[in-house]
C-alpha positions as protocol buffer text, in pm:
chain_id: "A"
residue {
  index: 1
  type: UNK
  ca { x: 9450 y: -5960 z: -5939 }
}
residue {
  index: 2
  type: UNK
  ca { x: 9820 y: -5906 z: -5812 }
}
residue {
  index: 3
  type: UNK
  ca { x: 10077 y: -6138 z: -5903 }
}
residue {
  index: 4
  type: UNK
  ca { x: 10403 y: -6160 z: -5685 }
}
residue {
  index: 5
  type: UNK
  ca { x: 10716 y: -6339 z: -5666 }
}
residue {
  index: 6
  type: UNK
  ca { x: 10781 y: -6598 z: -5384 }
}
residue {
  index: 7
  type: UNK
  ca { x: 10979 y: -6351 z: -5218 }
}
residue {
  index: 8
  type: UNK
  ca { x: 10726 y: -6078 z: -5227 }
}
residue {
  index: 9
  type: UNK
  ca { x: 10824 y: -5871 z: -5518 }
}
residue {
  index: 10
  type: UNK
  ca { x: 10535 y: -5717 z: -5673 }
}
residue {
  index: 11
  type: UNK
  ca { x: 10564 y: -5851 z: -6072 }
}
residue {
  index: 12
  type: UNK
  ca { x: 10204 y: -5713 z: -6207 }
}
residue {
  index: 13
  type: UNK
  ca { x: 9843 y: -5602 z: -6131 }
}
residue {
  index: 14
  type: UNK
  ca { x: 9536 y: -5631 z: -6315 }
}
residue {
  index: 15
  type: UNK
  ca { x: 9187 y: -5467 z: -6251 }
}
residue {
  index: 16
  type: UNK
  ca { x: 8904 y: -5493 z: -6395 }
}
residue {
  index: 17
  type: UNK
  ca { x: 8544 y: -5389 z: -6353 }
}
residue {
  index: 18
  type: UNK
  ca { x: 8206 y: -5525 z: -6392 }
}
residue {
  index: 19
  type: UNK
  ca { x: 7864 y: -5311 z: -6442 }
}
residue {
  index: 20
  type: UNK
  ca { x: 7654 y: -5118 z: -6604 }
}
residue {
  index: 21
  type: UNK
  ca { x: 7875 y: -4865 z: -6827 }
}
residue {
  index: 22
  type: UNK
  ca { x: 7665 y: -4553 z: -6978 }
}
residue {
  index: 23
  type: UNK
  ca { x: 7702 y: -4191 z: -7132 }
}
residue {
  index: 24
  type: UNK
  ca { x: 7495 y: -3908 z: -7074 }
}
residue {
  index: 25
  type: UNK
  ca { x: 7489 y: -3874 z: -7449 }
}
residue {
  index: 26
  type: UNK
  ca { x: 7636 y: -3495 z: -7438 }
}
residue {
  index: 27
  type: UNK
  ca { x: 8002 y: -3632 z: -7507 }
}
residue {
  index: 28
  type: UNK
  ca { x: 8198 y: -3944 z: -7542 }
}
residue {
  index: 29
  type: UNK
  ca { x: 8319 y: -3982 z: -7181 }
}
residue {
  index: 30
  type: UNK
  ca { x: 8177 y: -4276 z: -6973 }
}
residue {
  index: 31
  type: UNK
  ca { x: 8001 y: -4247 z: -6675 }
}
residue {
  index: 32
  type: UNK
  ca { x: 7958 y: -4503 z: -6432 }
}
residue {
  index: 33
  type: UNK
  ca { x: 7707 y: -4593 z: -6098 }
}
residue {
  index: 34
  type: UNK
  ca { x: 7348 y: -4650 z: -6083 }
}
residue {
  index: 35
  type: UNK
  ca { x: 7292 y: -4290 z: -5969 }
}
residue {
  index: 36
  type: UNK
  ca { x: 7351 y: -4148 z: -6278 }
}
residue {
  index: 37
  type: UNK
  ca { x: 7052 y: -4124 z: -6490 }
}
residue {
  index: 38
  type: UNK
  ca { x: 7184 y: -4214 z: -6860 }
}
residue {
  index: 39
  type: UNK
  ca { x: 7133 y: -4473 z: -7112 }
}
residue {
  index: 40
  type: UNK
  ca { x: 7323 y: -4783 z: -7098 }
}
residue {
  index: 41
  type: UNK
  ca { x: 7583 y: -4871 z: -7352 }
}
residue {
  index: 42
  type: UNK
  ca { x: 7647 y: -5217 z: -7208 }
}
residue {
  index: 43
  type: UNK
  ca { x: 7608 y: -5448 z: -6895 }
}
residue {
  index: 44
  type: UNK
  ca { x: 7907 y: -5625 z: -6775 }
}
residue {
  index: 45
  type: UNK
  ca { x: 7856 y: -5692 z: -6454 }
}
residue {
  index: 46
  type: UNK
  ca { x: 7844 y: -6036 z: -6271 }
}
residue {
  index: 47
  type: UNK
  ca { x: 7497 y: -6166 z: -6259 }
}
residue {
  index: 48
  type: UNK
  ca { x: 7363 y: -6377 z: -6002 }
}
residue {
  index: 49
  type: UNK
  ca { x: 7370 y: -6758 z: -5985 }
}
residue {
  index: 50
  type: UNK
  ca { x: 7583 y: -6755 z: -6314 }
}
residue {
  index: 51
  type: UNK
  ca { x: 7930 y: -6878 z: -6336 }
}
residue {
  index: 52
  type: UNK
  ca { x: 8176 y: -6606 z: -6476 }
}
residue {
  index: 53
  type: UNK
  ca { x: 8518 y: -6741 z: -6594 }
}
residue {
  index: 54
  type: UNK
  ca { x: 8794 y: -6550 z: -6662 }
}
residue {
  index: 55
  type: UNK
  ca { x: 9130 y: -6561 z: -6794 }
}
residue {
  index: 56
  type: UNK
  ca { x: 9449 y: -6325 z: -6679 }
}
residue {
  index: 57
  type: UNK
  ca { x: 9774 y: -6332 z: -6825 }
}
residue {
  index: 58
  type: UNK
  ca { x: 10100 y: -6161 z: -6743 }
}
residue {
  index: 59
  type: UNK
  ca { x: 10444 y: -6190 z: -6838 }
}
residue {
  index: 60
  type: UNK
  ca { x: 10697 y: -6337 z: -6582 }
}
residue {
  index: 61
  type: UNK
  ca { x: 11066 y: -6129 z: -6602 }
}
residue {
  index: 62
  type: UNK
  ca { x: 11308 y: -6353 z: -6685 }
}
residue {
  index: 63
  type: UNK
  ca { x: 11425 y: -6632 z: -6480 }
}
residue {
  index: 64
  type: UNK
  ca { x: 11115 y: -6632 z: -6236 }
}
residue {
  index: 65
  type: UNK
  ca { x: 10980 y: -6974 z: -6254 }
}
residue {
  index: 66
  type: UNK
  ca { x: 10672 y: -6911 z: -6004 }
}
residue {
  index: 67
  type: UNK
  ca { x: 10444 y: -6669 z: -5863 }
}
residue {
  index: 68
  type: UNK
  ca { x: 10172 y: -6634 z: -5608 }
}
residue {
  index: 69
  type: UNK
  ca { x: 9884 y: -6522 z: -5768 }
}
residue {
  index: 70
  type: UNK
  ca { x: 9605 y: -6290 z: -5543 }
}
residue {
  index: 71
  type: UNK
  ca { x: 9247 y: -6234 z: -5693 }
}
residue {
  index: 72
  type: UNK
  ca { x: 8979 y: -6033 z: -5470 }
}
residue {
  index: 73
  type: UNK
  ca { x: 8635 y: -5994 z: -5585 }
}
residue {
  index: 74
  type: UNK
  ca { x: 8521 y: -5673 z: -5418 }
}
residue {
  index: 75
  type: UNK
  ca { x: 8156 y: -5455 z: -5447 }
}
residue {
  index: 76
  type: UNK
  ca { x: 8199 y: -5064 z: -5452 }
}
residue {
  index: 77
  type: UNK
  ca { x: 7869 y: -4924 z: -5300 }
}
residue {
  index: 78
  type: UNK
  ca { x: 7904 y: -4587 z: -5463 }
}
residue {
  index: 79
  type: UNK
  ca { x: 8275 y: -4471 z: -5410 }
}
residue {
  index: 80
  type: UNK
  ca { x: 8573 y: -4622 z: -5347 }
}
residue {
  index: 81
  type: UNK
  ca { x: 8553 y: -4543 z: -5029 }
}
residue {
  index: 82
  type: UNK
  ca { x: 8297 y: -4798 z: -4958 }
}
residue {
  index: 83
  type: UNK
  ca { x: 8473 y: -5093 z: -5083 }
}
residue {
  index: 84
  type: UNK
  ca { x: 8343 y: -5463 z: -4934 }
}
residue {
  index: 85
  type: UNK
  ca { x: 8526 y: -5770 z: -4995 }
}
residue {
  index: 86
  type: UNK
  ca { x: 8345 y: -6040 z: -5114 }
}
residue {
  index: 87
  type: UNK
  ca { x: 8592 y: -6295 z: -5185 }
}
residue {
  index: 88
  type: UNK
  ca { x: 8970 y: -6374 z: -5197 }
}
residue {
  index: 89
  type: UNK
  ca { x: 9188 y: -6614 z: -5308 }
}
residue {
  index: 90
  type: UNK
  ca { x: 9585 y: -6678 z: -5354 }
}
residue {
  index: 91
  type: UNK
  ca { x: 9713 y: -6972 z: -5520 }
}
residue {
  index: 92
  type: UNK
  ca { x: 10082 y: -7044 z: -5618 }
}
residue {
  index: 93
  type: UNK
  ca { x: 10181 y: -7103 z: -5964 }
}
residue {
  index: 94
  type: UNK
  ca { x: 10503 y: -7279 z: -6098 }
}
residue {
  index: 95
  type: UNK
  ca { x: 10601 y: -7301 z: -6438 }
}
residue {
  index: 96
  type: UNK
  ca { x: 10783 y: -7621 z: -6352 }
}
residue {
  index: 97
  type: UNK
  ca { x: 10599 y: -7972 z: -6308 }
}
């Protein structure tokens, strides 16, 4: 998620990852990816045909009353170089009604 002022200045960015998260049980470091043979600790992946509702919050700088919010959903296949954008949406949010 990226939030920008109407004139294009970036206010905030947030990133979330949805996938099985695991460890190799030799240390406490988290390992990611289906190619690693480990025991799963938790699964935060997005399930097919199930709606997932999320809330994103950030603080607007003083004097900013509106922001352009862009959210994109991407699928990573193995490495960050193999990124496939599935959906992208941009909306303007105004605090004044």
